[in-house]
C-alpha positions as CSV (number, residue, x, y, z in Angstrom):
1,M,-4.3,-10.6,-12.6
2,T,-7.2,-12.9,-11.8
3,H,-8.6,-13.8,-8.4
4,A,-11.5,-16.0,-9.3
5,S,-11.1,-19.8,-9.2
6,P,-12.6,-21.6,-12.2
7,S,-10.9,-24.6,-13.6
8,P,-7.8,-23.8,-15.6
9,D,-8.8,-26.3,-18.3
10,D,-12.6,-25.8,-18.5
11,G,-13.0,-28.7,-16.2
12,A,-10.7,-31.0,-18.0
13,L,-7.5,-30.3,-16.1
14,L,-9.0,-31.0,-12.7
15,P,-10.6,-34.5,-12.6
16,L,-12.0,-34.5,-9.0
17,D,-13.4,-37.7,-7.6
18,A,-17.1,-38.0,-7.9
19,V,-19.2,-38.6,-4.9
20,R,-20.2,-42.3,-4.9
21,E,-22.8,-44.1,-2.9
22,R,-20.9,-46.5,-0.6
23,P,-22.4,-49.5,1.3
24,A,-22.8,-49.3,5.0
25,P,-19.5,-49.9,6.8
26,V,-19.1,-53.2,8.5
27,P,-17.0,-53.9,11.6
28,A,-13.4,-55.0,11.0
29,K,-12.9,-58.7,11.4
30,P,-9.3,-59.6,11.8
31,A,-8.1,-62.8,10.1
32,K,-7.2,-65.9,12.2
33,G,-4.0,-65.3,14.1
34,V,-4.2,-61.5,13.8
35,P,-3.4,-59.7,17.1
36,E,-6.0,-57.7,19.0
37,P,-7.0,-54.6,17.0
38,A,-6.7,-51.1,18.3
39,A,-9.6,-50.0,20.5
40,V,-10.3,-46.8,18.6
41,L,-10.3,-46.5,14.8
42,P,-9.0,-50.1,14.2
43,V,-9.0,-49.9,10.4
44,A,-6.2,-48.5,8.4
45,R,-6.8,-47.5,4.8
46,V,-3.5,-48.0,2.9
47,A,-2.2,-46.9,-0.5
48,V,-0.2,-49.9,-1.5
49,D,2.8,-49.5,-3.6
50,T,1.9,-51.7,-6.5
51,P,2.6,-51.2,-10.2
52,L,-0.6,-52.9,-11.3
53,P,-3.1,-50.3,-12.7
54,H,-6.2,-52.4,-12.0
55,L,-5.3,-52.3,-8.3
56,D,-5.1,-48.5,-8.2
57,R,-7.3,-48.1,-5.1
58,P,-6.7,-48.1,-1.3
59,F,-7.0,-51.3,0.8
60,D,-8.1,-51.8,4.4
61,Y,-6.1,-53.5,7.1
62,V,-6.5,-54.0,10.8
63,V,-4.3,-51.9,13.1
64,P,-2.8,-54.0,15.9
65,A,-3.1,-52.4,19.3
66,A,0.7,-52.4,19.6
67,A,1.0,-50.1,16.5
68,D,-1.9,-47.8,17.5
69,A,0.3,-44.9,18.6
70,D,2.5,-44.8,15.5
71,A,-0.1,-45.7,12.9
72,V,-1.2,-42.1,12.1
73,P,-2.2,-40.9,8.6
74,G,0.8,-40.2,6.4
75,V,3.3,-42.7,7.8
76,R,5.1,-45.3,5.8
77,V,3.8,-48.8,6.5
78,R,4.4,-52.4,5.4
79,V,1.6,-54.7,4.6
80,R,1.0,-58.2,3.2
81,F,-0.3,-57.9,-0.4
82,A,-0.8,-60.8,-2.7
83,G,1.3,-63.0,-0.4
84,K,4.2,-60.6,-0.3
85,L,5.3,-57.8,2.1
86,V,5.1,-54.5,0.2
87,D,5.4,-50.8,1.2
88,G,2.6,-48.3,1.4
89,F,1.3,-45.2,3.0
90,L,-1.4,-45.0,5.6
91,L,-4.1,-42.6,4.3
92,E,-6.6,-42.6,7.1
93,R,-7.9,-44.4,10.2
94,L,-11.5,-45.7,10.2
95,E,-13.9,-47.1,12.7
96,A,-15.0,-49.8,10.3
97,S,-14.3,-51.2,6.9
98,E,-16.6,-51.0,3.9
99,H,-15.4,-54.4,2.7
100,E,-17.0,-57.5,4.2
101,G,-14.8,-60.4,5.3
102,K,-11.7,-60.7,7.4
103,L,-9.0,-58.1,7.1
104,A,-5.2,-58.7,7.2
105,R,-3.2,-56.9,9.8
106,L,-0.9,-53.9,9.3
107,E,2.5,-55.7,9.5
108,K,4.7,-52.8,10.5
109,V,4.9,-49.0,10.8
110,V,8.2,-48.4,9.0
111,S,8.6,-44.9,10.4
112,P,6.5,-42.8,12.8
113,E,7.2,-39.7,10.6
114,P,4.0,-38.7,8.8
115,V,5.6,-37.9,5.4
116,L,2.4,-37.8,3.3
117,T,0.2,-34.9,3.9
118,P,-3.5,-34.7,2.9
119,E,-2.8,-32.0,0.4
120,I,-0.2,-34.0,-1.4
121,V,-2.4,-37.1,-1.4
122,A,-5.2,-35.1,-3.1
123,L,-2.7,-33.5,-5.5
124,A,-1.2,-36.9,-6.4
125,R,-4.7,-38.4,-7.0
126,A,-5.6,-35.5,-9.3
127,V,-2.3,-35.8,-11.2
128,A,-2.8,-39.5,-11.6
129,D,-6.3,-39.1,-12.9
130,R,-5.3,-36.3,-15.3
131,Y,-2.5,-38.3,-16.9
132,A,-4.2,-41.8,-16.8
133,G,-1.7,-43.0,-14.3
134,T,-1.8,-44.6,-10.9
135,L,-1.5,-43.1,-7.4
136,A,1.5,-45.3,-6.6
137,D,3.4,-43.9,-9.6
138,V,2.8,-40.3,-8.6
139,L,3.7,-40.9,-5.0
140,R,7.0,-42.2,-6.1
141,L,7.6,-38.8,-7.6
142,A,6.2,-36.9,-4.7
143,V,7.8,-38.5,-1.7
144,P,11.6,-39.0,-1.6
145,P,12.9,-42.4,-0.4
146,R,13.3,-42.6,3.4
147,H,16.7,-42.1,5.0
148,A,16.6,-43.5,8.5
149,K,19.7,-41.8,9.8
150,V,18.3,-38.4,8.8
151,E,15.0,-39.1,10.4
152,A,16.8,-40.0,13.6
153,E,18.7,-36.7,13.8
154,A,17.7,-34.4,16.6
155,V,15.0,-31.8,15.6
156,P,16.2,-28.3,16.2
157,P,14.5,-26.4,19.0
158,S,12.9,-24.0,16.5
159,A,10.8,-26.9,15.0
160,D,7.9,-26.2,17.3
161,D,7.9,-22.5,16.3
162,G,8.1,-23.6,12.6
163,A,5.1,-25.9,13.1
164,A,3.2,-22.9,14.3
165,G,4.0,-21.0,11.1
166,S,7.5,-19.6,11.7
167,G,9.9,-19.3,8.8
168,G,13.6,-19.8,9.4
169,T,15.4,-22.4,11.4
170,D,16.7,-19.7,13.8
171,G,13.2,-19.3,15.1
172,G,12.5,-15.9,13.5
173,G,9.2,-15.2,12.0
174,T,8.4,-14.2,8.4
175,D,6.3,-11.1,9.1
176,G,8.8,-9.0,7.3
177,P,12.4,-8.8,6.0
178,E,15.3,-8.5,8.3
179,P,16.4,-5.0,9.3
180,G,18.5,-3.5,6.5
181,R,17.0,-5.8,3.8
182,E,15.3,-4.0,0.9
183,A,11.5,-4.1,1.2
184,G,10.5,-2.3,-2.0
185,P,9.0,-3.8,-5.2
186,G,12.4,-4.4,-6.7
187,P,12.2,-5.4,-10.4
188,W,8.4,-5.4,-10.2
189,A,8.4,-1.6,-10.4
190,D,9.1,-1.9,-14.1
191,Y,5.7,-3.5,-14.7
192,P,2.4,-1.6,-14.5
193,D,0.7,-4.4,-12.6
194,G,3.8,-5.5,-10.6
195,E,3.1,-3.7,-7.4
196,S,-0.6,-4.7,-7.3
197,F,0.5,-8.3,-7.8
198,L,2.8,-8.0,-4.8
199,A,0.1,-6.3,-2.7
200,A,-2.3,-9.2,-3.5
201,L,0.3,-11.7,-2.3
202,A,1.1,-9.8,0.9
203,G,-2.6,-9.5,1.6
204,G,-3.2,-13.2,1.5
205,L,-4.9,-13.2,-2.0
206,S,-4.2,-15.7,-4.7
207,P,-3.5,-13.9,-8.0
208,R,-2.8,-16.0,-11.1
209,S,-0.7,-14.5,-13.8
210,V,1.4,-15.2,-16.8
211,W,4.5,-13.0,-16.6
212,T,6.5,-11.9,-19.6
213,A,9.8,-11.0,-18.0
214,L,12.0,-8.1,-19.1
215,P,15.5,-9.0,-20.3
216,G,18.6,-7.9,-18.4
217,T,20.8,-8.8,-15.4
218,G,21.5,-6.9,-12.2
219,E,24.4,-6.8,-9.8
220,G,23.3,-10.0,-8.1
221,G,22.3,-12.0,-11.2
222,P,19.3,-12.1,-13.6
223,Q,16.4,-9.8,-13.0
224,W,13.9,-12.6,-13.1
225,A,15.5,-14.3,-10.1
226,A,15.4,-11.1,-8.1
227,A,11.7,-10.6,-9.1
228,V,10.8,-14.1,-8.0
229,A,12.6,-13.6,-4.7
230,V,10.5,-10.4,-4.0
231,A,7.3,-12.3,-4.8
232,V,8.2,-15.1,-2.4
233,R,9.2,-12.5,0.3
234,E,5.7,-10.8,0.0
235,T,4.0,-14.2,0.1
236,L,5.8,-15.1,3.3
237,R,4.9,-11.7,4.7
238,G,1.3,-12.6,4.1
239,G,1.7,-15.6,6.3
240,R,1.8,-18.3,3.6
241,G,4.4,-20.5,2.0
242,A,5.9,-20.4,-1.5
243,L,7.1,-22.9,-4.0
244,V,9.4,-22.1,-7.0
245,V,10.1,-24.7,-9.7
246,L,12.9,-24.1,-12.3
247,P,14.2,-26.1,-15.2
248,D,17.7,-27.0,-14.1
249,G,20.3,-26.7,-11.4
250,K,21.9,-23.6,-12.9
251,D,18.6,-21.7,-12.5
252,V,18.2,-23.1,-9.0
253,T,21.6,-21.7,-8.1
254,L,20.7,-18.3,-9.3
255,A,17.3,-18.2,-7.6
256,D,18.8,-19.6,-4.4
257,A,21.2,-16.8,-4.2
258,A,18.4,-14.2,-4.8
259,L,16.2,-15.8,-2.2
260,S,19.1,-15.8,0.3
261,A,19.5,-12.1,-0.2
262,A,15.7,-11.3,0.1
263,L,14.7,-13.7,2.9
264,E,15.7,-14.4,6.5
265,P,18.4,-17.1,7.0
266,G,16.8,-20.5,6.9
267,A,13.5,-19.3,5.5
268,H,13.9,-21.4,2.4
269,V,15.5,-24.5,1.1
270,A,16.8,-25.6,-2.3
271,L,15.9,-29.1,-3.5
272,T,17.8,-30.6,-6.5
273,A,18.7,-34.2,-7.5
274,D,22.5,-33.6,-7.1
275,L,22.2,-33.0,-3.3
276,G,22.4,-36.7,-2.6
277,P,19.7,-38.8,-0.9
278,A,20.6,-37.9,2.7
279,E,20.8,-34.1,2.2
280,R,17.8,-33.9,0.0
281,Y,15.7,-35.9,2.5
282,R,17.0,-33.7,5.3
283,R,15.9,-30.5,3.5
284,W,12.6,-32.1,2.5
285,L,11.9,-32.9,6.2
286,R,12.6,-29.3,7.1
287,V,9.8,-28.3,4.7
288,L,7.5,-31.0,6.0
289,R,8.0,-30.0,9.6
290,G,7.4,-26.3,8.9
291,Q,11.0,-25.1,9.5
292,A,11.2,-23.7,6.0
293,R,8.3,-21.9,4.4
294,A,9.7,-21.5,0.9
295,V,11.2,-24.1,-1.6
296,V,13.1,-23.6,-4.8
297,G,14.0,-26.6,-6.9
298,T,13.7,-28.6,-10.1
299,R,10.6,-30.5,-11.2
300,G,10.7,-32.9,-8.3
301,A,10.1,-30.0,-6.0
302,A,6.6,-29.5,-7.4
303,F,5.3,-31.9,-4.8
304,A,7.2,-30.4,-1.9
305,P,5.0,-30.3,1.3
306,V,5.0,-26.6,1.7
307,R,2.6,-25.6,4.5
308,D,-0.3,-23.2,3.7
309,L,0.9,-22.7,0.1
310,G,0.2,-19.1,-1.1
311,L,2.2,-18.9,-4.3
312,A,3.5,-21.5,-6.8
313,V,6.0,-20.2,-9.5
314,V,7.1,-22.0,-12.6
315,W,9.9,-20.3,-14.6
316,D,10.4,-21.0,-18.3
317,D,7.6,-23.5,-18.6
318,G,8.4,-24.3,-22.2
319,D,11.7,-26.0,-21.2
320,D,11.3,-29.8,-21.8
321,L,13.1,-30.4,-18.5
322,H,9.8,-29.6,-16.9
323,A,8.3,-32.8,-18.4
324,E,8.7,-35.8,-16.2
325,R,10.5,-38.8,-17.8
326,L,8.8,-41.3,-15.5
327,A,5.1,-42.5,-15.6
328,P,2.6,-41.0,-15.8
329,Y,4.8,-38.2,-17.4
330,P,3.3,-35.1,-15.8
331,H,4.4,-31.6,-16.6
332,T,5.4,-29.1,-13.9
333,R,3.1,-26.4,-15.2
334,E,0.0,-28.7,-15.0
335,I,1.0,-30.0,-11.5
336,L,1.3,-26.5,-10.2
337,A,-1.9,-25.4,-11.8
338,L,-3.7,-28.3,-10.2
339,R,-2.0,-27.5,-6.8
340,A,-2.9,-23.8,-7.0
341,Y,-6.5,-24.6,-7.8
342,Q,-6.9,-27.2,-5.0
343,S,-4.9,-25.1,-2.4
344,R,-6.5,-21.8,-3.4
345,A,-3.0,-20.5,-4.0
346,G,-1.5,-18.0,-6.4
347,L,0.2,-19.1,-9.6
348,L,2.9,-17.3,-11.5
349,I,4.0,-18.7,-14.9
350,G,7.0,-16.7,-16.0
351,G,9.5,-16.6,-18.9
352,Y,11.1,-14.3,-21.5
353,A,9.1,-16.1,-24.1
354,R,5.6,-17.5,-23.8
355,T,4.1,-20.9,-24.5
356,A,0.9,-21.6,-26.3
357,E,-0.3,-23.4,-23.1
358,A,0.2,-20.3,-21.0
359,T,-1.5,-18.2,-23.6
360,Q,-4.5,-20.6,-23.5
361,L,-4.8,-19.9,-19.7
362,V,-4.9,-16.2,-20.5
363,A,-7.4,-16.6,-23.4
364,T,-9.8,-18.5,-21.1
365,G,-9.6,-15.9,-18.4
366,W,-8.2,-18.3,-15.8
367,A,-5.0,-16.2,-15.5
368,G,-4.1,-12.6,-16.1
369,T,-1.0,-11.1,-17.6
370,I,2.0,-9.1,-16.3
371,A,4.1,-7.4,-18.9
372,A,6.1,-4.2,-19.2
373,T,5.2,-1.3,-21.5
374,R,6.6,-1.2,-25.0
375,E,8.8,1.8,-24.1
376,T,10.4,-0.1,-21.3
377,V,10.9,-3.2,-23.5
378,R,12.6,-1.2,-26.2
379,A,15.0,0.4,-23.7
380,R,16.0,-2.9,-22.2
381,A,16.0,-5.3,-25.2
382,P,19.1,-5.9,-27.3
383,R,19.4,-4.6,-30.9
384,V,18.7,-7.7,-33.0
385,R,20.2,-8.0,-36.5
386,P,19.5,-11.1,-38.7
387,A,22.1,-12.5,-40.9
388,G,20.9,-15.1,-43.4
389,E,22.9,-18.3,-44.0
390,D,24.0,-17.0,-47.5
391,S,25.4,-13.8,-46.1
392,E,28.8,-12.7,-47.3
393,L,31.6,-14.0,-45.2
394,A,34.2,-11.6,-43.8
395,R,37.3,-11.2,-45.9
396,D,39.5,-12.2,-43.0
397,E,40.7,-15.8,-43.3
398,A,40.1,-16.4,-39.6
399,A,36.4,-15.3,-39.9
400,R,35.9,-17.8,-42.8
401,A,37.5,-20.6,-40.7
402,A,35.0,-19.8,-37.9
403,R,32.0,-19.9,-40.2
404,L,31.1,-16.3,-39.4
405,P,29.3,-13.9,-41.7
406,S,30.8,-10.4,-41.8
407,L,28.0,-9.0,-39.6
408,A,28.6,-11.6,-36.9
409,W,32.4,-11.2,-37.1
410,R,32.1,-7.4,-36.5
411,A,29.7,-7.9,-33.6
412,L,32.1,-10.2,-31.8
413,R,35.1,-8.1,-32.5
414,T,33.4,-4.9,-31.3
415,G,31.8,-6.6,-28.3
416,L,35.1,-8.0,-27.1
417,T,36.4,-4.4,-26.6
418,A,33.8,-3.9,-23.9
419,G,33.5,-7.2,-22.1
420,P,32.4,-10.9,-22.6
421,V,30.5,-12.0,-25.7
422,L,28.2,-15.0,-26.1
423,V,28.0,-17.5,-28.9
424,Q,25.1,-19.9,-28.8
425,V,25.5,-23.2,-30.7
426,P,22.5,-25.4,-31.1
427,R,24.4,-28.7,-30.9
428,R,26.8,-30.0,-28.2
429,G,29.9,-32.0,-28.8
430,Y,32.6,-31.7,-31.5
431,L,31.2,-33.0,-34.8
432,P,27.9,-34.7,-33.8
433,A,27.0,-35.6,-37.4
434,L,29.2,-36.7,-40.3
435,A,28.7,-37.2,-44.0
436,C,30.7,-38.5,-46.9
437,Q,33.2,-35.9,-48.3
438,N,32.4,-36.9,-51.9
439,C,28.6,-37.5,-52.2
440,R,27.4,-35.9,-48.9
441,A,25.5,-39.1,-47.9
442,P,25.2,-39.4,-44.1
443,A,28.0,-41.5,-42.6
444,R,26.5,-44.6,-41.0
445,C,27.9,-47.4,-38.7
446,G,28.5,-50.6,-40.6
447,H,27.3,-52.6,-37.6
448,C,24.0,-51.0,-36.5
449,S,23.5,-48.2,-39.2
450,G,23.7,-45.5,-36.4
451,P,25.1,-42.0,-37.1
452,L,28.8,-41.5,-37.0
453,A,30.4,-38.5,-35.0
454,L,33.7,-37.2,-33.9
455,R,34.7,-36.5,-30.3
456,G,37.8,-34.4,-31.2
457,G,40.1,-33.2,-33.9
458,H,42.4,-36.2,-33.7
459,A,39.9,-38.9,-32.9
460,A,38.5,-41.6,-35.1
461,P,34.8,-41.6,-36.0
462,Y,32.5,-43.5,-33.7
463,C,28.9,-44.6,-33.7
464,R,26.5,-42.6,-31.5
465,W,24.3,-45.7,-31.1
466,C,26.5,-48.6,-30.4
467,G,29.8,-46.8,-29.5
468,R,31.9,-48.8,-32.0
469,I,35.0,-47.1,-33.6
470,A,34.6,-46.8,-37.4
471,G,38.3,-46.5,-38.3
472,Q,37.9,-48.4,-41.6
473,W,34.7,-46.6,-42.6
474,R,33.8,-46.6,-46.3
475,C,30.8,-44.8,-47.9
476,A,28.1,-47.3,-49.0
477,A,27.0,-45.0,-51.8
478,C,30.2,-44.0,-53.5
479,G,33.0,-45.9,-51.7
480,G,34.6,-42.7,-50.3
481,V,36.7,-42.9,-47.2
482,R,36.8,-39.3,-46.1
483,V,34.1,-37.5,-44.0
484,R,32.9,-34.0,-43.6
485,A,30.9,-32.2,-40.9
486,Q,27.1,-32.1,-41.3
487,V,26.6,-30.2,-38.0
488,V,29.3,-28.4,-36.0
489,G,29.1,-28.8,-32.2
490,A,29.9,-26.4,-29.4
491,R,33.5,-27.8,-28.8
492,R,34.4,-27.5,-32.4
493,T,33.0,-24.0,-32.6
494,A,35.1,-23.0,-29.5
495,E,38.2,-24.4,-31.2
496,E,37.5,-22.4,-34.4
497,L,36.8,-19.2,-32.5
498,G,40.0,-19.7,-30.5
499,R,42.0,-19.7,-33.7
500,A,40.1,-16.6,-34.9
501,F,40.7,-14.7,-31.7
502,P,44.0,-16.1,-30.4
503,S,44.4,-13.5,-27.6
504,V,40.9,-14.0,-26.1
505,Q,40.0,-16.6,-23.5
506,V,37.4,-19.1,-24.8
507,R,35.1,-20.7,-22.3
508,T,32.5,-23.4,-23.0
509,S,29.2,-24.3,-21.2
510,G,27.2,-27.4,-22.0
511,K,26.8,-31.1,-21.3
512,D,30.4,-31.6,-20.1
513,G,30.1,-28.7,-17.6
514,V,27.5,-26.0,-17.1
515,L,28.8,-22.6,-16.0
516,A,26.3,-20.6,-13.8
517,T,28.2,-17.3,-14.1
518,V,31.2,-15.6,-15.8
519,G,33.0,-12.5,-14.9
520,A,33.0,-9.1,-16.6
521,A,36.4,-9.6,-18.3
522,R,36.6,-9.9,-22.1
523,A,36.0,-13.5,-23.1
524,L,34.3,-15.7,-25.7
525,V,31.6,-17.8,-24.1
526,V,30.4,-20.7,-26.3
527,A,27.3,-22.4,-24.9
528,T,24.5,-24.7,-26.0
529,P,20.9,-23.6,-25.5
530,G,19.9,-23.6,-21.8
531,A,23.5,-23.7,-20.6
532,E,24.3,-20.0,-21.2
533,P,26.0,-18.6,-18.0
534,V,25.0,-15.2,-16.6
535,A,27.7,-12.6,-17.2
536,E,28.5,-10.0,-14.6
537,G,26.9,-6.8,-15.9
538,G,25.6,-8.6,-19.0
539,Y,27.2,-9.6,-22.3
540,A,28.5,-6.9,-24.6
541,A,27.3,-8.8,-27.7
542,A,26.1,-12.2,-28.8
543,V,25.8,-14.3,-31.9
544,L,23.2,-17.1,-32.3
545,L,24.7,-19.6,-34.8
546,D,23.1,-22.1,-37.1
547,G,19.5,-20.9,-36.8
548,W,18.5,-23.5,-39.5
549,A,19.4,-26.3,-37.1
550,L,16.8,-25.1,-34.6
551,L,14.1,-24.1,-37.1
552,G,14.5,-27.2,-39.3
553,R,13.5,-29.8,-36.7
554,P,10.3,-31.8,-37.4
555,D,8.4,-30.7,-34.3
556,L,5.0,-29.1,-33.7
557,R,6.7,-26.7,-31.2
558,V,9.7,-25.8,-33.3
559,A,9.0,-22.1,-33.8
560,E,7.9,-21.7,-30.1
561,E,11.0,-23.6,-28.9
562,T,13.4,-21.7,-31.2
563,L,12.2,-18.3,-30.1
564,R,12.4,-19.4,-26.4
565,R,16.0,-20.5,-26.8
566,W,16.9,-17.4,-28.6
567,M,15.2,-15.0,-26.1
568,N,16.7,-16.8,-23.1
569,A,20.2,-16.1,-24.6
570,A,19.4,-12.6,-25.7
571,A,18.0,-11.7,-22.3
572,L,21.5,-12.0,-20.9
573,L,22.8,-9.1,-22.9
574,R,23.3,-5.5,-21.8
575,P,20.5,-3.1,-22.8
576,R,20.7,-2.2,-26.5
577,A,23.8,-4.5,-27.0
578,E,24.1,-6.0,-30.5
579,L,22.7,-9.5,-31.1
580,V,23.2,-11.2,-34.5
581,V,21.0,-14.2,-35.3
582,L,22.0,-16.4,-38.2
583,A,18.6,-17.0,-39.7
584,D,16.3,-15.7,-42.4
585,S,14.6,-12.5,-41.4
586,S,11.3,-13.5,-43.0
587,V,10.8,-16.3,-40.5
588,L,8.1,-15.4,-37.9
589,A,10.3,-16.4,-35.0
590,V,13.0,-14.1,-36.2
591,Q,10.5,-11.3,-36.6
592,A,9.3,-11.8,-33.0
593,L,12.9,-11.7,-31.8
594,L,13.5,-8.5,-33.8
595,R,10.5,-6.8,-32.2
596,W,11.0,-8.6,-28.8
597,D,7.3,-9.5,-28.9
598,P,6.8,-13.1,-27.7
599,V,3.2,-12.4,-26.8
600,T,2.0,-11.8,-30.4
601,H,4.0,-14.8,-31.6
602,A,2.3,-17.0,-28.9
603,E,-1.1,-15.7,-29.7
604,R,-0.6,-16.5,-33.4
605,E,0.8,-19.9,-32.6
606,L,-2.3,-20.7,-30.4
607,A,-4.6,-19.5,-33.2
608,D,-2.9,-21.7,-35.8
609,R,-3.1,-24.7,-33.5
610,T,-6.7,-24.1,-32.8
611,E,-7.5,-24.0,-36.5
612,L,-5.6,-27.2,-37.1
613,G,-6.7,-29.0,-34.0
614,F,-3.4,-29.3,-32.2
615,P,-2.7,-29.0,-28.5
616,P,-3.4,-27.0,-26.3
617,A,-6.6,-26.2,-28.3
618,V,-7.4,-29.9,-28.0
619,R,-6.4,-32.7,-25.6
620,M,-4.2,-35.5,-27.1
621,A,-2.9,-38.8,-26.0
622,T,-0.4,-41.2,-27.6
623,L,-0.3,-45.0,-27.4
624,T,3.1,-46.5,-28.1
625,G,4.1,-50.2,-28.2
626,S,4.2,-53.2,-30.5
627,P,1.8,-53.1,-33.4
628,A,-0.3,-55.9,-32.0
629,A,-0.5,-54.4,-28.5
630,V,-1.4,-50.9,-29.8
631,R,-4.1,-52.2,-32.1
632,E,-5.5,-54.5,-29.4
633,M,-5.8,-51.6,-26.9
634,L,-7.5,-49.4,-29.6
635,G,-10.1,-52.1,-29.9
636,E,-10.7,-52.2,-26.2
637,V,-10.8,-48.5,-25.1
638,V,-14.2,-46.8,-25.1
639,L,-13.4,-43.4,-26.4
640,P,-15.5,-40.3,-25.5
641,E,-17.8,-38.7,-28.2
642,G,-15.9,-36.7,-30.7
643,A,-12.6,-38.6,-30.3
644,Q,-10.4,-39.0,-33.4
645,V,-7.9,-41.9,-33.8
646,L,-4.8,-41.0,-35.9
647,G,-2.6,-43.9,-37.0
648,P,-1.1,-46.1,-35.8
649,V,2.2,-45.4,-37.6
650,P,5.7,-46.8,-37.2
651,V,8.1,-44.9,-34.8
652,D,11.8,-45.1,-34.1
653,S,12.6,-47.7,-31.4
654,P,15.4,-47.4,-28.8
655,R,16.6,-50.8,-30.1
656,G,16.8,-51.4,-33.8
657,D,15.5,-54.9,-33.5
658,Q,12.1,-53.8,-32.1
659,V,9.1,-52.8,-34.3
660,R,7.0,-50.1,-32.6
661,E,4.0,-48.1,-33.6
662,R,2.2,-45.1,-32.2
663,A,-1.4,-44.1,-32.3
664,M,-2.7,-40.6,-31.5
665,L,-6.1,-39.9,-29.9
666,R,-7.5,-36.4,-30.1
667,V,-10.6,-35.1,-28.3
668,P,-12.1,-31.6,-27.7
669,R,-10.5,-29.8,-24.7
670,G,-13.5,-30.3,-22.5
671,A,-13.4,-34.1,-23.0
672,G,-9.9,-34.4,-21.6
673,S,-11.0,-36.0,-18.4
674,A,-13.1,-38.5,-20.2
675,L,-10.2,-39.5,-22.4
676,A,-7.9,-40.0,-19.5
677,A,-10.5,-42.1,-17.6
678,A,-11.1,-44.2,-20.7
679,L,-7.4,-44.9,-21.2
680,K,-6.9,-45.6,-17.6
681,G,-9.7,-48.1,-17.7
682,A,-8.3,-49.8,-20.8
683,V,-4.9,-50.0,-19.1
684,G,-6.5,-51.5,-16.0
685,V,-8.3,-54.2,-18.1
686,R,-5.0,-55.2,-19.8
687,S,-3.3,-55.3,-16.4
688,A,-6.1,-57.5,-14.9
689,R,-5.9,-60.1,-17.7
690,K,-2.1,-60.0,-17.6
691,A,-1.5,-58.8,-21.2
692,P,2.0,-59.8,-22.1
693,E,2.9,-56.4,-23.7
694,V,2.8,-53.0,-22.2
695,V,1.4,-50.0,-24.1
696,R,2.9,-46.7,-23.1
697,V,0.2,-44.1,-22.5
698,C,1.1,-40.4,-22.5
699,I,-1.4,-37.6,-22.1
700,D,-0.5,-34.3,-23.8
701,P,3.1,-35.3,-24.9
702,L,5.6,-32.7,-25.9
703,D,6.7,-34.6,-29.0
704,V,3.4,-34.6,-30.9
705,I,5.2,-34.4,-34.3
């Protein structure tokens, strides 16, 4: 564990505003027809909600005397901007404006609820600067849309207590667990540094750690959820708040149950997108008003206004669900690292596997490590056995129909005698990719050349791009009319296993419906990566199918991502249960799974990327757009010293009629802030001169290759 507070990115991750010399303020002069301004602090500095990058700065307005009481920092306001009424947030009240000339008035205070706290403003500004974005874009991610009826609801009597630092909505404090609730270290007792980590949280310190979690499930769910709940409980006992960000709703459900068992009623809230706007806003207001001191949720919860934050937790930071799909495309891990740094809070990055980015934080000394001893790992980990793709199939006809090597067949059959077994399939759907039966050429749509797929055993092929039915398909290479499966999806695999094990219930978990848990009865559970349900007492056995489909993807992170998906599934097994992975045993990711050693694999991955100049050893940005726009922006941007320009090269377009290119910019890690500032400046210049085409800028993208 580490208690010092240097930058987590050698200064590059935390671009703090430089101190600028400002001209002497001048008294506010209202424009003609503007009502009498407020007597005290008559100027409002407003962050206007505008999409134009060259206007990414606050603007000053006169506060009318009639709005003086409601116009407090943090409230939503409406102002006139470029001749239109637009929304914004009031950042601060000033005695005078730094800008000469007459100021427009503040048109309206939309709501007297101060929804934007100074901490979130500072965090949003830092995130925008790091990712070459605008404050308005980040605030759209940070503050949920207003729901007037929810704001008008009566505030519970305990709100005053909550504002003073209380935890639950029943008015109880958070100095300790309720009578009868367990107050020990829980799962942290299995880690040599676990109890000292909890003691630091309870003592008000801010430890930063990368946690390699042990596999296994307990009576109430996975061990990682119980461990996170204990860490949150100790943080609340130390008088500070906690924030837990997870990849998806399934994980939030598990962690929510663990927190409910460890904390007082009402001490925490869960924030997910599927709550609906009213309920989500209602819970968010509880956090803002101090009625709940802990939050668990998906990536949108990273900006939750937790008071006096003492611990931020991100679980499974390698999951691509942690990467925001909206501009400026921030990553949860980086948001929480910034927030922990600015708030002087603790940070816990946990997972069964480990990313190169987390390993970089350890290598620089910014974070410590929490891991179990090798003896404990060997006692808890499953017994992994690789089965190459060319392994001998079982002699049983049903096993051949289910595409199972003899080793996997025996593991499933033996496991079913003791409880549920898990089958992980890399692809969802039925037959997501088809090829010609004769020449093996990929089956393509005659209209848009998209890939053909099957939704079921009695369905006609359809195009995955345009959705057209290809009932009269004919191979363009050989003229054949029959198709075969290139890749078998989860639903087809479940169908095959159902024929192979006719007396066993087969359950599926994936895009069409994700199961959070399954019982202890014998069953075959077929799941796609990330959708594996937790089995009561753990799975008796598991098979990881089609390892080639994961390892063969053209991606910089393919080995890291494959190991992460395998370990997340394997961690759900009972101790020493049998796990069969269909992949070559000589692959490094398979070797790491055999030894249950993600740390060595991550350290080797980081060393290789450092040698080759790949993230996170360097900072990288991509520019994507039309060929003319990308080349024009490359000619305008003033890159920092040592920057390399790679490309531009053609890339796939969401629409087949568009030609798009991508250029990659690479700089040393310490020049990350300079690169972001240069790109932001270039985007602002293009915005100011109203360039007709937009270039998408992404800092540290996941899909580098």
